[in-house]
LUMZA-425070 format. One record per residue (C-alpha): residue in three letters; x, y, z. Coordinates in steps of 0.001 Angstrom, whole numbers, plus 500000, padded with zeros to 6 digits. Layout:
% LUMZA-425070
residu; xx; yy; zz
Ala; X; Y; Z .
...
//
This chain:
% LUMZA-425070
residu; xx; yy; zz
Met; 939865; 238465; 100713 .
Arg; 937845; 240738; 101792 .
Tyr; 940425; 242490; 104118 .
Ser; 943558; 242163; 106190 .
Val; 944484; 244784; 108535 .
Thr; 946932; 244770; 111391 .
Leu; 946408; 245463; 114747 .
Leu; 949182; 248298; 114705 .
Thr; 947490; 250255; 111856 .
Leu; 944173; 250039; 113702 .
Leu; 945767; 251689; 116962 .
Gly; 947215; 254320; 114764 .
Ala; 944034; 254894; 113122 .
Ala; 942112; 255024; 116248 .
Leu; 944451; 257768; 117435 .
Trp; 943987; 260289; 114350 .
Leu; 940417; 259344; 114016 .
Ala; 940071; 260587; 117877 .
Gly; 942043; 263461; 117190 .
Cys; 940262; 264955; 114080 .
His; 936980; 264581; 115791 .
Gly; 936582; 268304; 116650 .
Thr; 939990; 269174; 117269 .
Thr; 942751; 271121; 115608 .
Ser; 944872; 269842; 113639 .
Pro; 948094; 271288; 111553 .
Ala; 948228; 270718; 107718 .
Leu; 950444; 267778; 107395 .
Pro; 952821; 266997; 104412 .
Tyr; 951579; 264477; 102175 .
Pro; 952477; 260874; 102907 .
Ala; 955265; 259217; 100859 .
Val; 953329; 257109; 097790 .
Gly; 954892; 253292; 097417 .
Val; 954897; 252793; 101177 .
Ala; 955037; 248878; 101476 .
Pro; 951338; 248015; 101584 .
Glu; 952228; 245555; 104504 .
Ala; 953406; 248936; 106669 .
Arg; 949556; 250128; 105851 .
Gly; 947912; 246758; 106851 .
Ile; 946780; 246073; 103115 .
Ala; 948487; 243339; 101139 .
Ala; 947908; 245504; 097675 .
Gln; 949911; 247928; 095635 .
Pro; 949062; 251408; 094449 .
Ala; 947700; 251241; 090572 .
Cys; 949636; 254979; 090372 .
Ser; 953083; 256058; 091762 .
Gly; 954838; 259034; 091721 .
Pro; 954730; 262491; 093566 .
Arg; 951253; 264173; 094355 .
Phe; 952712; 267482; 094754 .
Gly; 951272; 269957; 091821 .
Gln; 949562; 267081; 089957 .
Ala; 947022; 263998; 091056 .
Gln; 947539; 260551; 091324 .
Cys; 944826; 257821; 091288 .
Asp; 943530; 256541; 094770 .
Val; 943139; 252558; 093743 .
Leu; 945293; 249401; 095264 .
Val; 945502; 246223; 093252 .
Glu; 945667; 243475; 095873 .
Ala; 948866; 241122; 095294 .
Asp; 947248; 237728; 094656 .
Gly; 946728; 238747; 090754 .
Ala; 943842; 238070; 088314 .
His; 941216; 235786; 088790 .
Pro; 939215; 232842; 086441 .
Thr; 935919; 234588; 087975 .
Ser; 934630; 237608; 090049 .
Ala; 936839; 237462; 093566 .
Gly; 935612; 240596; 095423 .
Phe; 932512; 242328; 096120 .
Thr; 929945; 242228; 093257 .
Ala; 927279; 244827; 092402 .
Ser; 924827; 242747; 093637 .
Glu; 926359; 242408; 096917 .
Leu; 927224; 246330; 096759 .
Glu; 923662; 247219; 095864 .
Thr; 922122; 245076; 098849 .
Ala; 924632; 246214; 101508 .
Tyr; 923506; 249808; 100594 .
Arg; 920075; 249164; 099760 .
Phe; 920411; 251279; 096752 .
Pro; 917157; 251376; 094562 .
Ile; 918574; 250546; 091565 .
Ala; 915630; 250726; 089021 .
Arg; 916283; 254846; 089026 .
Gly; 918649; 256819; 087206 .
Gln; 917436; 256171; 083813 .
Asn; 918089; 259860; 082765 .
Gln; 921259; 260814; 084816 .
Thr; 924719; 261174; 083147 .
Val; 927448; 260464; 085796 .
Ala; 931070; 261747; 084131 .
Val; 934233; 259838; 085212 .
Val; 937292; 262413; 084602 .
Asp; 940787; 260349; 084737 .
Ala; 944292; 260811; 083551 .
Tyr; 945411; 258652; 080424 .
Asp; 943784; 256303; 078236 .
Asn; 942566; 252561; 078769 .
Pro; 942210; 251342; 075002 .
Asn; 939869; 248136; 076556 .
Ala; 937565; 250723; 078639 .
Gly; 934817; 249732; 076524 .
Asp; 935294; 246081; 076303 .
Asp; 935880; 245728; 080119 .
Phe; 932883; 248072; 080943 .
Ala; 930518; 245266; 078642 .
Thr; 931962; 242205; 080511 .
Tyr; 931624; 243578; 083777 .
Arg; 928247; 244500; 083442 .
Ser; 927199; 241160; 081715 .
Thr; 929241; 239193; 084173 .
Met; 927341; 241105; 086904 .
Gly; 923941; 240476; 085426 .
Leu; 923277; 244103; 084270 .
Ser; 921724; 245288; 081067 .
Ala; 924428; 246525; 078351 .
Gly; 924517; 250170; 079731 .
Thr; 926045; 253201; 078003 .
Leu; 929560; 254494; 077818 .
Asn; 930792; 257271; 075973 .
Lys; 934357; 257440; 075610 .
Tyr; 935958; 261479; 075124 .
Asn; 939466; 262952; 075257 .
Gln; 939824; 266165; 076898 .
Lys; 938227; 268205; 073761 .
Gly; 935332; 266323; 073827 .
Gln; 936535; 264342; 071116 .
Lys; 935435; 260647; 070624 .
Ala; 939016; 259775; 069287 .
Asn; 942674; 261105; 069356 .
Tyr; 942713; 259727; 072866 .
Pro; 945665; 260250; 075490 .
Pro; 948773; 257777; 075941 .
Ala; 947484; 254719; 077690 .
Ser; 948624; 254400; 081085 .
Ala; 948131; 250541; 082794 .
Gly; 948227; 251896; 086159 .
Trp; 945685; 254453; 085367 .
Gly; 943947; 252360; 083040 .
Val; 942981; 249958; 086397 .
Glu; 941516; 253156; 087953 .
Ile; 939547; 254072; 084339 .
Asp; 937871; 250693; 084928 .
Leu; 937049; 250534; 088561 .
Asp; 935836; 253955; 087983 .
Thr; 933200; 253250; 085252 .
Glu; 931951; 249707; 086897 .
Met; 931730; 251223; 090263 .
Val; 929455; 253647; 088929 .
Ser; 927381; 251002; 086801 .
Ala; 927355; 248832; 090094 .
Ser; 925261; 251575; 092464 .
Cys; 923629; 252943; 089170 .
Pro; 922927; 250585; 086325 .
Lys; 920615; 252673; 084339 .
Cys; 923190; 255959; 084402 .
Thr; 924737; 256715; 081082 .
Val; 928571; 257169; 082154 .
Asp; 930786; 259699; 080414 .
Leu; 934405; 258982; 080518 .
Ile; 936562; 262031; 079867 .
Glu; 940454; 261102; 079492 .
Ala; 942757; 264028; 080262 .
Asn; 946177; 263953; 078507 .
Ser; 947792; 263644; 081843 .
Asn; 947720; 263736; 085573 .
Thr; 948617; 267459; 085742 .
Trp; 946242; 269758; 087115 .
Ser; 945896; 271778; 083637 .
Asp; 944717; 268756; 081697 .
Ile; 942740; 267155; 084694 .
Gln; 940773; 270751; 085412 .
Ala; 940527; 270616; 081323 .
Ala; 938596; 267415; 081268 .
Glu; 936488; 268581; 084104 .
Ala; 935375; 271586; 082078 .
Glu; 934295; 269262; 079118 .
Ala; 932361; 266790; 081246 .
Val; 929858; 269784; 082338 .
Thr; 930186; 270740; 078390 .
Leu; 928947; 267313; 077562 .
Gly; 926049; 267563; 079805 .
Ala; 926666; 265697; 082907 .
Thr; 925878; 267430; 086151 .
Ile; 927788; 264775; 088665 .
Val; 931492; 264499; 088026 .
Ser; 933374; 261544; 089705 .
Asn; 937078; 262318; 090503 .
Ser; 939261; 259170; 092203 .
Phe; 942248; 260563; 092459 .
Asp; 944171; 263262; 094674 .
Gly; 947266; 265324; 095358 .
Thr; 947800; 269524; 095875 .
Gly; 947662; 272465; 093298 .
Ala; 944525; 272004; 091898 .
Ser; 942433; 275229; 091137 .
Glu; 939128; 275328; 093633 .
Ser; 937045; 276894; 090511 .
Ser; 937160; 273948; 088139 .
Phe; 935699; 271926; 090980 .
Asp; 932706; 274955; 091811 .
Thr; 930375; 274886; 088695 .
Lys; 926705; 275514; 089849 .
Gly; 924523; 272859; 089408 .
Ile; 926982; 270347; 089128 .
Thr; 927712; 267653; 092171 .
Tyr; 931481; 266822; 092408 .
Val; 932369; 263809; 093966 .
Ala; 936234; 263113; 095116 .
Ser; 938239; 259914; 097027 .
Ala; 939491; 261033; 100224 .
Gly; 942866; 259023; 099640 .
Asp; 944462; 256065; 100474 .
Asp; 947622; 257101; 102750 .
Gly; 945637; 258055; 106024 .
Tyr; 945215; 261626; 107653 .
Gly; 945248; 264225; 105267 .
Leu; 942440; 265869; 103263 .
Tyr; 943693; 267191; 099590 .
Asp; 942706; 268171; 096164 .
Pro; 940088; 268136; 095267 .
Ala; 938090; 266553; 098169 .
Gly; 939037; 269331; 100546 .
Phe; 937054; 271738; 098157 .
Asp; 934118; 274001; 099311 .
Arg; 931946; 272420; 096605 .
Val; 933160; 268759; 096494 .
Val; 931672; 265664; 098205 .
Ala; 934548; 264219; 100260 .
Val; 934093; 260370; 100228 .
Gly; 936108; 258261; 102790 .
Gly; 936440; 254288; 103096 .
Thr; 934924; 251940; 105099 .
Met; 935760; 248062; 105411 .
Leu; 932927; 245973; 104519 .
Ser; 931469; 242118; 105470 .
Gln; 929015; 239644; 105276 .
Ala; 927615; 239129; 108779 .
Asn; 924622; 237324; 110381 .
Asn; 922499; 240335; 111395 .
Arg; 919572; 242081; 110571 .
Arg; 921487; 243942; 107557 .
Gly; 923482; 241536; 106701 .
Tyr; 926678; 243100; 106697 .
Lys; 929108; 244716; 109062 .
Glu; 930612; 247903; 108248 .
Ile; 934070; 249583; 109868 .
Leu; 936135; 252294; 109406 .
Trp; 939069; 251804; 107110 .
Pro; 942070; 253126; 108707 .
Asp; 944187; 253760; 105380 .
Ser; 941453; 256349; 104596 .
Gly; 942021; 259878; 104024 .
Gly; 940234; 262564; 105740 .
Gly; 940266; 265007; 108790 .
Cys; 940743; 268626; 108731 .
Ala; 942212; 270727; 105957 .
Ser; 942830; 273870; 107461 .
Gln; 944319; 275162; 103896 .
Glu; 940951; 275175; 102689 .
Lys; 938090; 277556; 103471 .
Lys; 935256; 276438; 105450 .
Pro; 932261; 275545; 103786 .
Arg; 928924; 277945; 105165 .
Trp; 927102; 274670; 105699 .
Gln; 930058; 273748; 108480 .
Met; 930058; 277098; 109981 .
His; 928216; 276703; 112664 .
Arg; 928433; 272901; 113410 .
Lys; 929830; 271935; 116852 .
Val; 931957; 268853; 115785 .
Ala; 933651; 271222; 112858 .
Ser; 934063; 274581; 115204 .
Lys; 937979; 273866; 115811 .
Cys; 938991; 272759; 112397 .
Ala; 940120; 276075; 110933 .
Gly; 938878; 274842; 107619 .
Arg; 937250; 272399; 105570 .
Leu; 936608; 269290; 107683 .
Gly; 936053; 265925; 106105 .
Asn; 934836; 263461; 105453 .
Asp; 931054; 264147; 104496 .
Val; 930302; 260574; 103986 .
Ser; 931656; 256757; 103284 .
Ala; 931552; 253681; 101480 .
Asp; 933370; 250309; 101205 .
Ala; 936997; 250790; 099796 .
Val; 938022; 247179; 100287 .
Gly; 937750; 244299; 098531 .
Ala; 935704; 245061; 094997 .
Ser; 935904; 243116; 092214 .
Glu; 936839; 244840; 089269 .
Tyr; 937641; 243478; 085133 .
Asp; 940772; 244942; 083513 .
Thr; 942347; 243314; 080343 .
Tyr; 944566; 245973; 080136 .
Asn; 946835; 245532; 082481 .
Glu; 945543; 242967; 084781 .
Gly; 944764; 240164; 082747 .
Gly; 940679; 239674; 083677 .
Trp; 939206; 239973; 087254 .
Ile; 941160; 241200; 090292 .
Glu; 940036; 242284; 093580 .
Val; 940744; 246027; 094530 .
Asp; 940870; 248715; 097396 .
Gly; 940964; 252572; 097871 .
Thr; 938537; 255255; 098308 .
Ser; 938406; 254928; 094362 .
Ile; 935824; 252406; 095036 .
Ser; 933744; 254509; 097565 .
Ala; 933637; 257620; 095379 .
Ser; 932509; 256165; 092063 .
Leu; 930017; 254260; 093793 .
Leu; 928662; 257027; 095514 .
Ala; 928664; 259200; 092452 .
Gly; 926146; 256450; 090898 .
Ala; 924246; 257161; 093813 .
Phe; 923733; 260390; 093262 .
Gly; 922440; 259449; 089970 .
Leu; 919747; 257380; 091877 .
Ala; 918989; 260474; 093920 .
Glu; 918356; 262515; 091039 .
Asn; 918769; 265854; 092249 .
Ser; 922335; 266524; 091469 .
Thr; 921551; 269793; 090053 .
Lys; 920408; 271202; 093532 .
Gln; 923056; 269940; 095804 .
Asp; 925835; 272156; 097518 .
Gly; 929162; 269809; 098039 .
Gly; 928462; 267640; 100585 .
Arg; 925859; 269858; 102760 .
Thr; 923243; 267098; 102217 .
Phe; 925055; 264791; 104848 .
Trp; 925527; 267408; 106929 .
Glu; 921511; 267978; 107713 .
Thr; 920640; 265863; 110841 .
Ala; 917157; 265052; 109106 .
His; 919471; 262708; 106820 .
His; 920973; 261288; 109715 .
Arg; 918650; 258422; 110250 .
Phe; 919460; 257362; 105965 .
Leu; 923035; 256877; 107089 .
His; 925117; 253968; 109296 .
Glu; 926960; 255031; 112077 .
Leu; 930794; 253936; 111875 .
Gly; 933139; 253735; 114347 .
Gly; 930642; 254203; 117352 .
Lys; 930182; 257872; 116580 .
Arg; 927701; 259822; 114964 .
Phe; 930655; 261659; 112590 .
Thr; 934157; 260563; 112375 .
Gly; 937055; 261879; 109855 .
Val; 936925; 258478; 107705 .
Gly; 933331; 258112; 107603 .
Gly; 931784; 261379; 108049 .
Trp; 928578; 260817; 109140 .
Gly; 928067; 257331; 107937 .
Ser; 927491; 255070; 105076 .
Pro; 924288; 255084; 102985 .
His; 921298; 253528; 103995 .
Gly; 919060; 253760; 100479 .
Ile; 919448; 257468; 099152 .
Gly; 917465; 259425; 101897 .
Ala; 920386; 261321; 102987 .
Phe; 921019; 262253; 099245 .
//
């Protein structure tokens, strides 16, 4: 299954997409976690459940048809082709993946994904939040799915990048922020964050010379921590499908993606004089987007093998790898690069507009916009 969206969901999404296109929107309460997937137009369940007030939850949805004997969703090669990623690059780049809890099978699953996808063995370094390659936190089935997805999607876009997995002791912000700091200490210049919630400290996501990438969430309108922060690249979700056209793919906005006006967060310097952001009191997202529906993942800790997943976790970790391909992560300033007019020719326009709350300025056509 590539995607299944109800007409009602699409109509509702169209309303808020139009509304956040340069209009003032109040901060909304966070949508309830665990809403029936059918009501959101997708046959999938959140891997992480529970409140997001004062803590983080992961942004991956597991499609309901269970494990497959072989890869069922988009392969690494298909994603590389759809976005024209120059996968020969990134050899000396390290992308850190920060997640909560432990996936005991992360190394083996990473190796199986890469070998099945025809990628080289690659390097995955697994640490706890203190930088030790031991004494890992308690295991979590839901976060385990997230961990495998993140490390595998970085591999899909940047096969030559080294992946550092830093596992926080829990999904509280104090532990996650300790893992963020450790990722930088260990030498990564790109940090991928596939989770969202409220109550994080912005200072943990603004180290100079580090590119922080974060998923925008999977519950529709809203932009929360850390995607709403000044120095973080906010990544929204699209729906990709193969097509008989010049690109070989069709791509539309995913109506369940987060995005919009984060009026509670300060407006970045690079949005100050942008007409599209002028009616949003604070940070406007998203900056960029990529596929969030129907990726192949290999997970043996909870799911028994090949599964198909959805969520902006796909797009965030995929584009974290793309920054590795660009090899300039120490020179980035949050999502500013995607707001530069000269870079828009390297981004696929989505939703019939140059900018949308879900899609930002578009999805990548190569790495020219990075």
